[in-house]
TISEDREN-645223 format. One record per atom (N, C-alpha, C): residue in three letters; chain; atom name; x, y, z. Coordinates in pm, 1 decimal. Atoms other than C-alpha are relative to their C-alpha. Layout:
N
["ALA","A","CA",[X,Y,Z]]
...
***
This chain:
48
["UNK","A","N",[-171.3,-6.9,47.4]]
["UNK","A","CA",[10728.5,9501.4,13211.3]]
["UNK","A","C",[23.5,141.8,-59.3]]
["UNK","A","N",[-47.8,-131.3,27.3]]
["UNK","A","CA",[10896.2,9832.7,13184.7]]
["UNK","A","C",[12.7,17.5,-163.3]]
["UNK","A","N",[-59.6,-45.7,145.3]]
["UNK","A","CA",[10940.8,9974.4,12820.6]]
["UNK","A","C",[116.5,-33.1,-22.4]]
["UNK","A","N",[-142.8,49.7,16.8]]
["UNK","A","CA",[11311.7,9931.6,12858.7]]
["UNK","A","C",[13.3,-121.8,2.3]]
["UNK","A","N",[-6.9,108.4,33.4]]
["UNK","A","CA",[11262.0,9571.8,12925.8]]
["UNK","A","C",[-55.9,-59.2,-129.9]]
["UNK","A","N",[82.7,66.6,125.7]]
["UNK","A","CA",[11024.7,9515.1,12646.4]]
["UNK","A","C",[124.3,27.2,-131.1]]
["UNK","A","N",[-59.5,-5.7,119.3]]
["UNK","A","CA",[11237.2,9678.5,12406.4]]
["UNK","A","C",[172.2,-110.6,6.4]]
["UNK","A","N",[-124.0,85.5,-12.8]]
["UNK","A","CA",[11570.4,9483.1,12536.8]]
["UNK","A","C",[-47.3,-126.2,-27.8]]
["UNK","A","N",[98.0,170.9,7.7]]
["UNK","A","CA",[11323.6,9162.2,12495.4]]
["UNK","A","C",[25.0,35.3,-168.0]]
["UNK","A","N",[9.4,-73.9,141.6]]
["UNK","A","CA",[11269.9,9310.8,12143.8]]
["UNK","A","C",[141.2,-39.4,-73.6]]
["UNK","A","N",[-133.3,-20.0,92.5]]
["UNK","A","CA",[11620.7,9366.3,12028.9]]
["UNK","A","C",[61.9,-130.5,8.3]]
["UNK","A","N",[-63.4,132.4,-27.8]]
["UNK","A","CA",[11742.3,9038.3,12169.7]]
["UNK","A","C",[-81.1,-117.3,-101.1]]
["UNK","A","N",[104.2,91.0,81.1]]
["UNK","A","CA",[11455.2,8852.4,11971.9]]
["UNK","A","C",[42.7,41.7,-149.2]]
["UNK","A","N",[-86.0,-36.9,156.7]]
["UNK","A","CA",[11594.6,9066.6,11617.5]]
["UNK","A","C",[139.1,-60.5,-2.5]]
["UNK","A","N",[-153.6,26.0,17.2]]
["UNK","A","CA",[11975.0,8964.6,11690.9]]
["UNK","A","C",[-11.1,-148.9,0.2]]
["UNK","A","N",[4.0,106.2,55.1]]
["UNK","A","CA",[11852.1,8618.4,11726.8]]
["UNK","A","C",[-98.7,-35.6,-113.8]]
["UNK","A","N",[52.8,25.1,109.8]]
["UNK","A","CA",[11668.3,8629.0,11406.9]]
["UNK","A","C",[-144.7,-65.5,-18.2]]
["UNK","A","N",[140.8,53.7,36.5]]
["UNK","A","CA",[11326.2,8558.9,11505.0]]
["UNK","A","C",[-96.2,144.7,-12.8]]
["UNK","A","N",[38.2,-123.1,64.3]]
["UNK","A","CA",[11198.2,8915.1,11475.0]]
["UNK","A","C",[74.4,50.3,-147.2]]
["UNK","A","N",[-74.7,-96.7,138.9]]
["UNK","A","CA",[11251.9,9131.8,11161.4]]
["UNK","A","C",[-53.9,126.3,-3.8]]
["UNK","A","N",[81.9,-139.4,7.5]]
["UNK","A","CA",[11190.2,9513.2,11193.1]]
["UNK","A","C",[-10.0,51.6,-155.4]]
["UNK","A","N",[72.1,-30.5,154.2]]
["UNK","A","CA",[11003.2,9645.3,10868.8]]
["UNK","A","C",[17.8,101.2,8.1]]
["UNK","A","N",[-21.7,-154.9,16.8]]
["UNK","A","CA",[10999.2,10016.5,10918.4]]
["UNK","A","C",[95.4,96.5,-43.6]]
["UNK","A","N",[-125.9,-76.8,17.9]]
["UNK","A","CA",[11345.0,10144.1,10939.6]]
["UNK","A","C",[-17.4,116.8,55.3]]
["UNK","A","N",[3.6,-98.1,-136.6]]
["UNK","A","CA",[11235.0,10400.3,11231.4]]
["UNK","A","C",[63.6,-37.8,104.1]]
["UNK","A","N",[-23.0,-3.9,-142.6]]
["UNK","A","CA",[11361.6,10468.6,11548.6]]
["UNK","A","C",[-69.9,-23.3,113.6]]
["UNK","A","N",[98.0,-22.7,-91.3]]
["UNK","A","CA",[11065.8,10514.9,11707.4]]
["UNK","A","C",[-130.1,-70.0,-84.5]]
["UNK","A","N",[91.1,71.3,43.8]]
["UNK","A","CA",[10705.8,10324.3,11652.1]]
["UNK","A","C",[23.8,-98.6,-131.6]]
["UNK","A","N",[-37.5,72.1,133.8]]
["UNK","A","CA",[10873.1,10052.3,11458.0]]
["UNK","A","C",[-101.7,-114.1,18.0]]
["UNK","A","N",[90.3,127.4,32.4]]
["UNK","A","CA",[10682.6,9731.8,11328.1]]
["UNK","A","C",[113.5,-113.8,3.1]]
["UNK","A","N",[-75.5,126.3,-17.1]]
["UNK","A","CA",[10810.1,9371.3,11351.6]]
["UNK","A","C",[-80.6,-118.6,-73.9]]
["UNK","A","N",[72.5,100.6,41.5]]
["UNK","A","CA",[10744.8,9044.8,11130.7]]
["UNK","A","C",[52.4,-122.1,70.0]]
["UNK","A","N",[-33.8,87.8,-70.7]]
["UNK","A","CA",[10756.5,8723.8,11294.2]]
["UNK","A","C",[-26.8,-116.7,-130.8]]
["UNK","A","N",[23.7,68.5,127.5]]
["UNK","A","CA",[10830.2,8568.0,10923.5]]
["UNK","A","C",[-81.9,-186.5,33.4]]
["UNK","A","N",[43.9,132.8,2.9]]
["UNK","A","CA",[10779.0,8174.0,11033.1]]
["UNK","A","C",[-171.5,18.0,28.3]]
["UNK","A","N",[164.8,7.2,-63.5]]
["UNK","A","CA",[10423.1,8255.5,11171.7]]
["UNK","A","C",[-93.5,75.3,-157.0]]
["UNK","A","N",[89.8,-104.1,111.9]]
["UNK","A","CA",[10330.6,8505.7,10812.5]]
["UNK","A","C",[-10.3,-126.0,-119.7]]
["UNK","A","N",[11.0,99.6,125.0]]
["UNK","A","CA",[10447.6,8207.6,10573.1]]
["UNK","A","C",[-105.3,-126.6,48.0]]
["UNK","A","N",[124.2,83.9,-10.2]]
["UNK","A","CA",[10159.3,7973.8,10723.7]]
["UNK","A","C",[-110.9,57.7,-81.1]]
["UNK","A","N",[107.8,-49.0,51.1]]
["UNK","A","CA",[9940.4,8181.2,10529.0]]
["UNK","A","C",[40.8,37.0,-124.2]]
["UNK","A","N",[-59.6,-12.9,164.4]]
["UNK","A","CA",[10116.5,8205.5,10227.8]]
["UNK","A","C",[-72.8,-118.9,-97.6]]
["UNK","A","N",[76.4,101.3,114.6]]
["UNK","A","CA",[9960.7,8011.3,9892.7]]
["UNK","A","C",[94.1,-117.7,-6.2]]
["UNK","A","N",[-99.7,61.8,8.6]]
["UNK","A","CA",[10156.7,7702.9,9828.1]]
["UNK","A","C",[96.1,50.0,-103.5]]
["UNK","A","N",[-83.3,-17.9,102.2]]
["UNK","A","CA",[10316.2,7798.5,9517.5]]
["UNK","A","C",[121.9,165.9,3.4]]
["UNK","A","N",[-80.4,-124.0,-66.5]]
["UNK","A","CA",[10449.2,8126.1,9709.4]]
["UNK","A","C",[98.2,-58.6,80.3]]
["UNK","A","N",[-127.0,15.6,-84.8]]
["UNK","A","CA",[10638.6,7937.4,9924.2]]
["UNK","A","C",[110.9,-126.4,-67.8]]
["UNK","A","N",[-98.3,94.0,122.7]]
["UNK","A","CA",[10804.3,7706.1,9610.5]]
["UNK","A","C",[-44.4,-126.9,43.6]]
["UNK","A","N",[61.3,132.3,-30.6]]
["UNK","A","CA",[10606.5,7384.3,9687.6]]
["UNK","A","C",[-53.2,-65.2,-95.1]]
***
């Protein structure tokens, strides 16, 4: 996959709300997949 194609895919995932960009930078960005990270939270952090 080319870098341009990967960037397009990531942008589509961000637009769909699947990923969230967390750096605020235009380059060397990092993304979160919040549903996956919630699996590792303590129950009181999730409001249960």
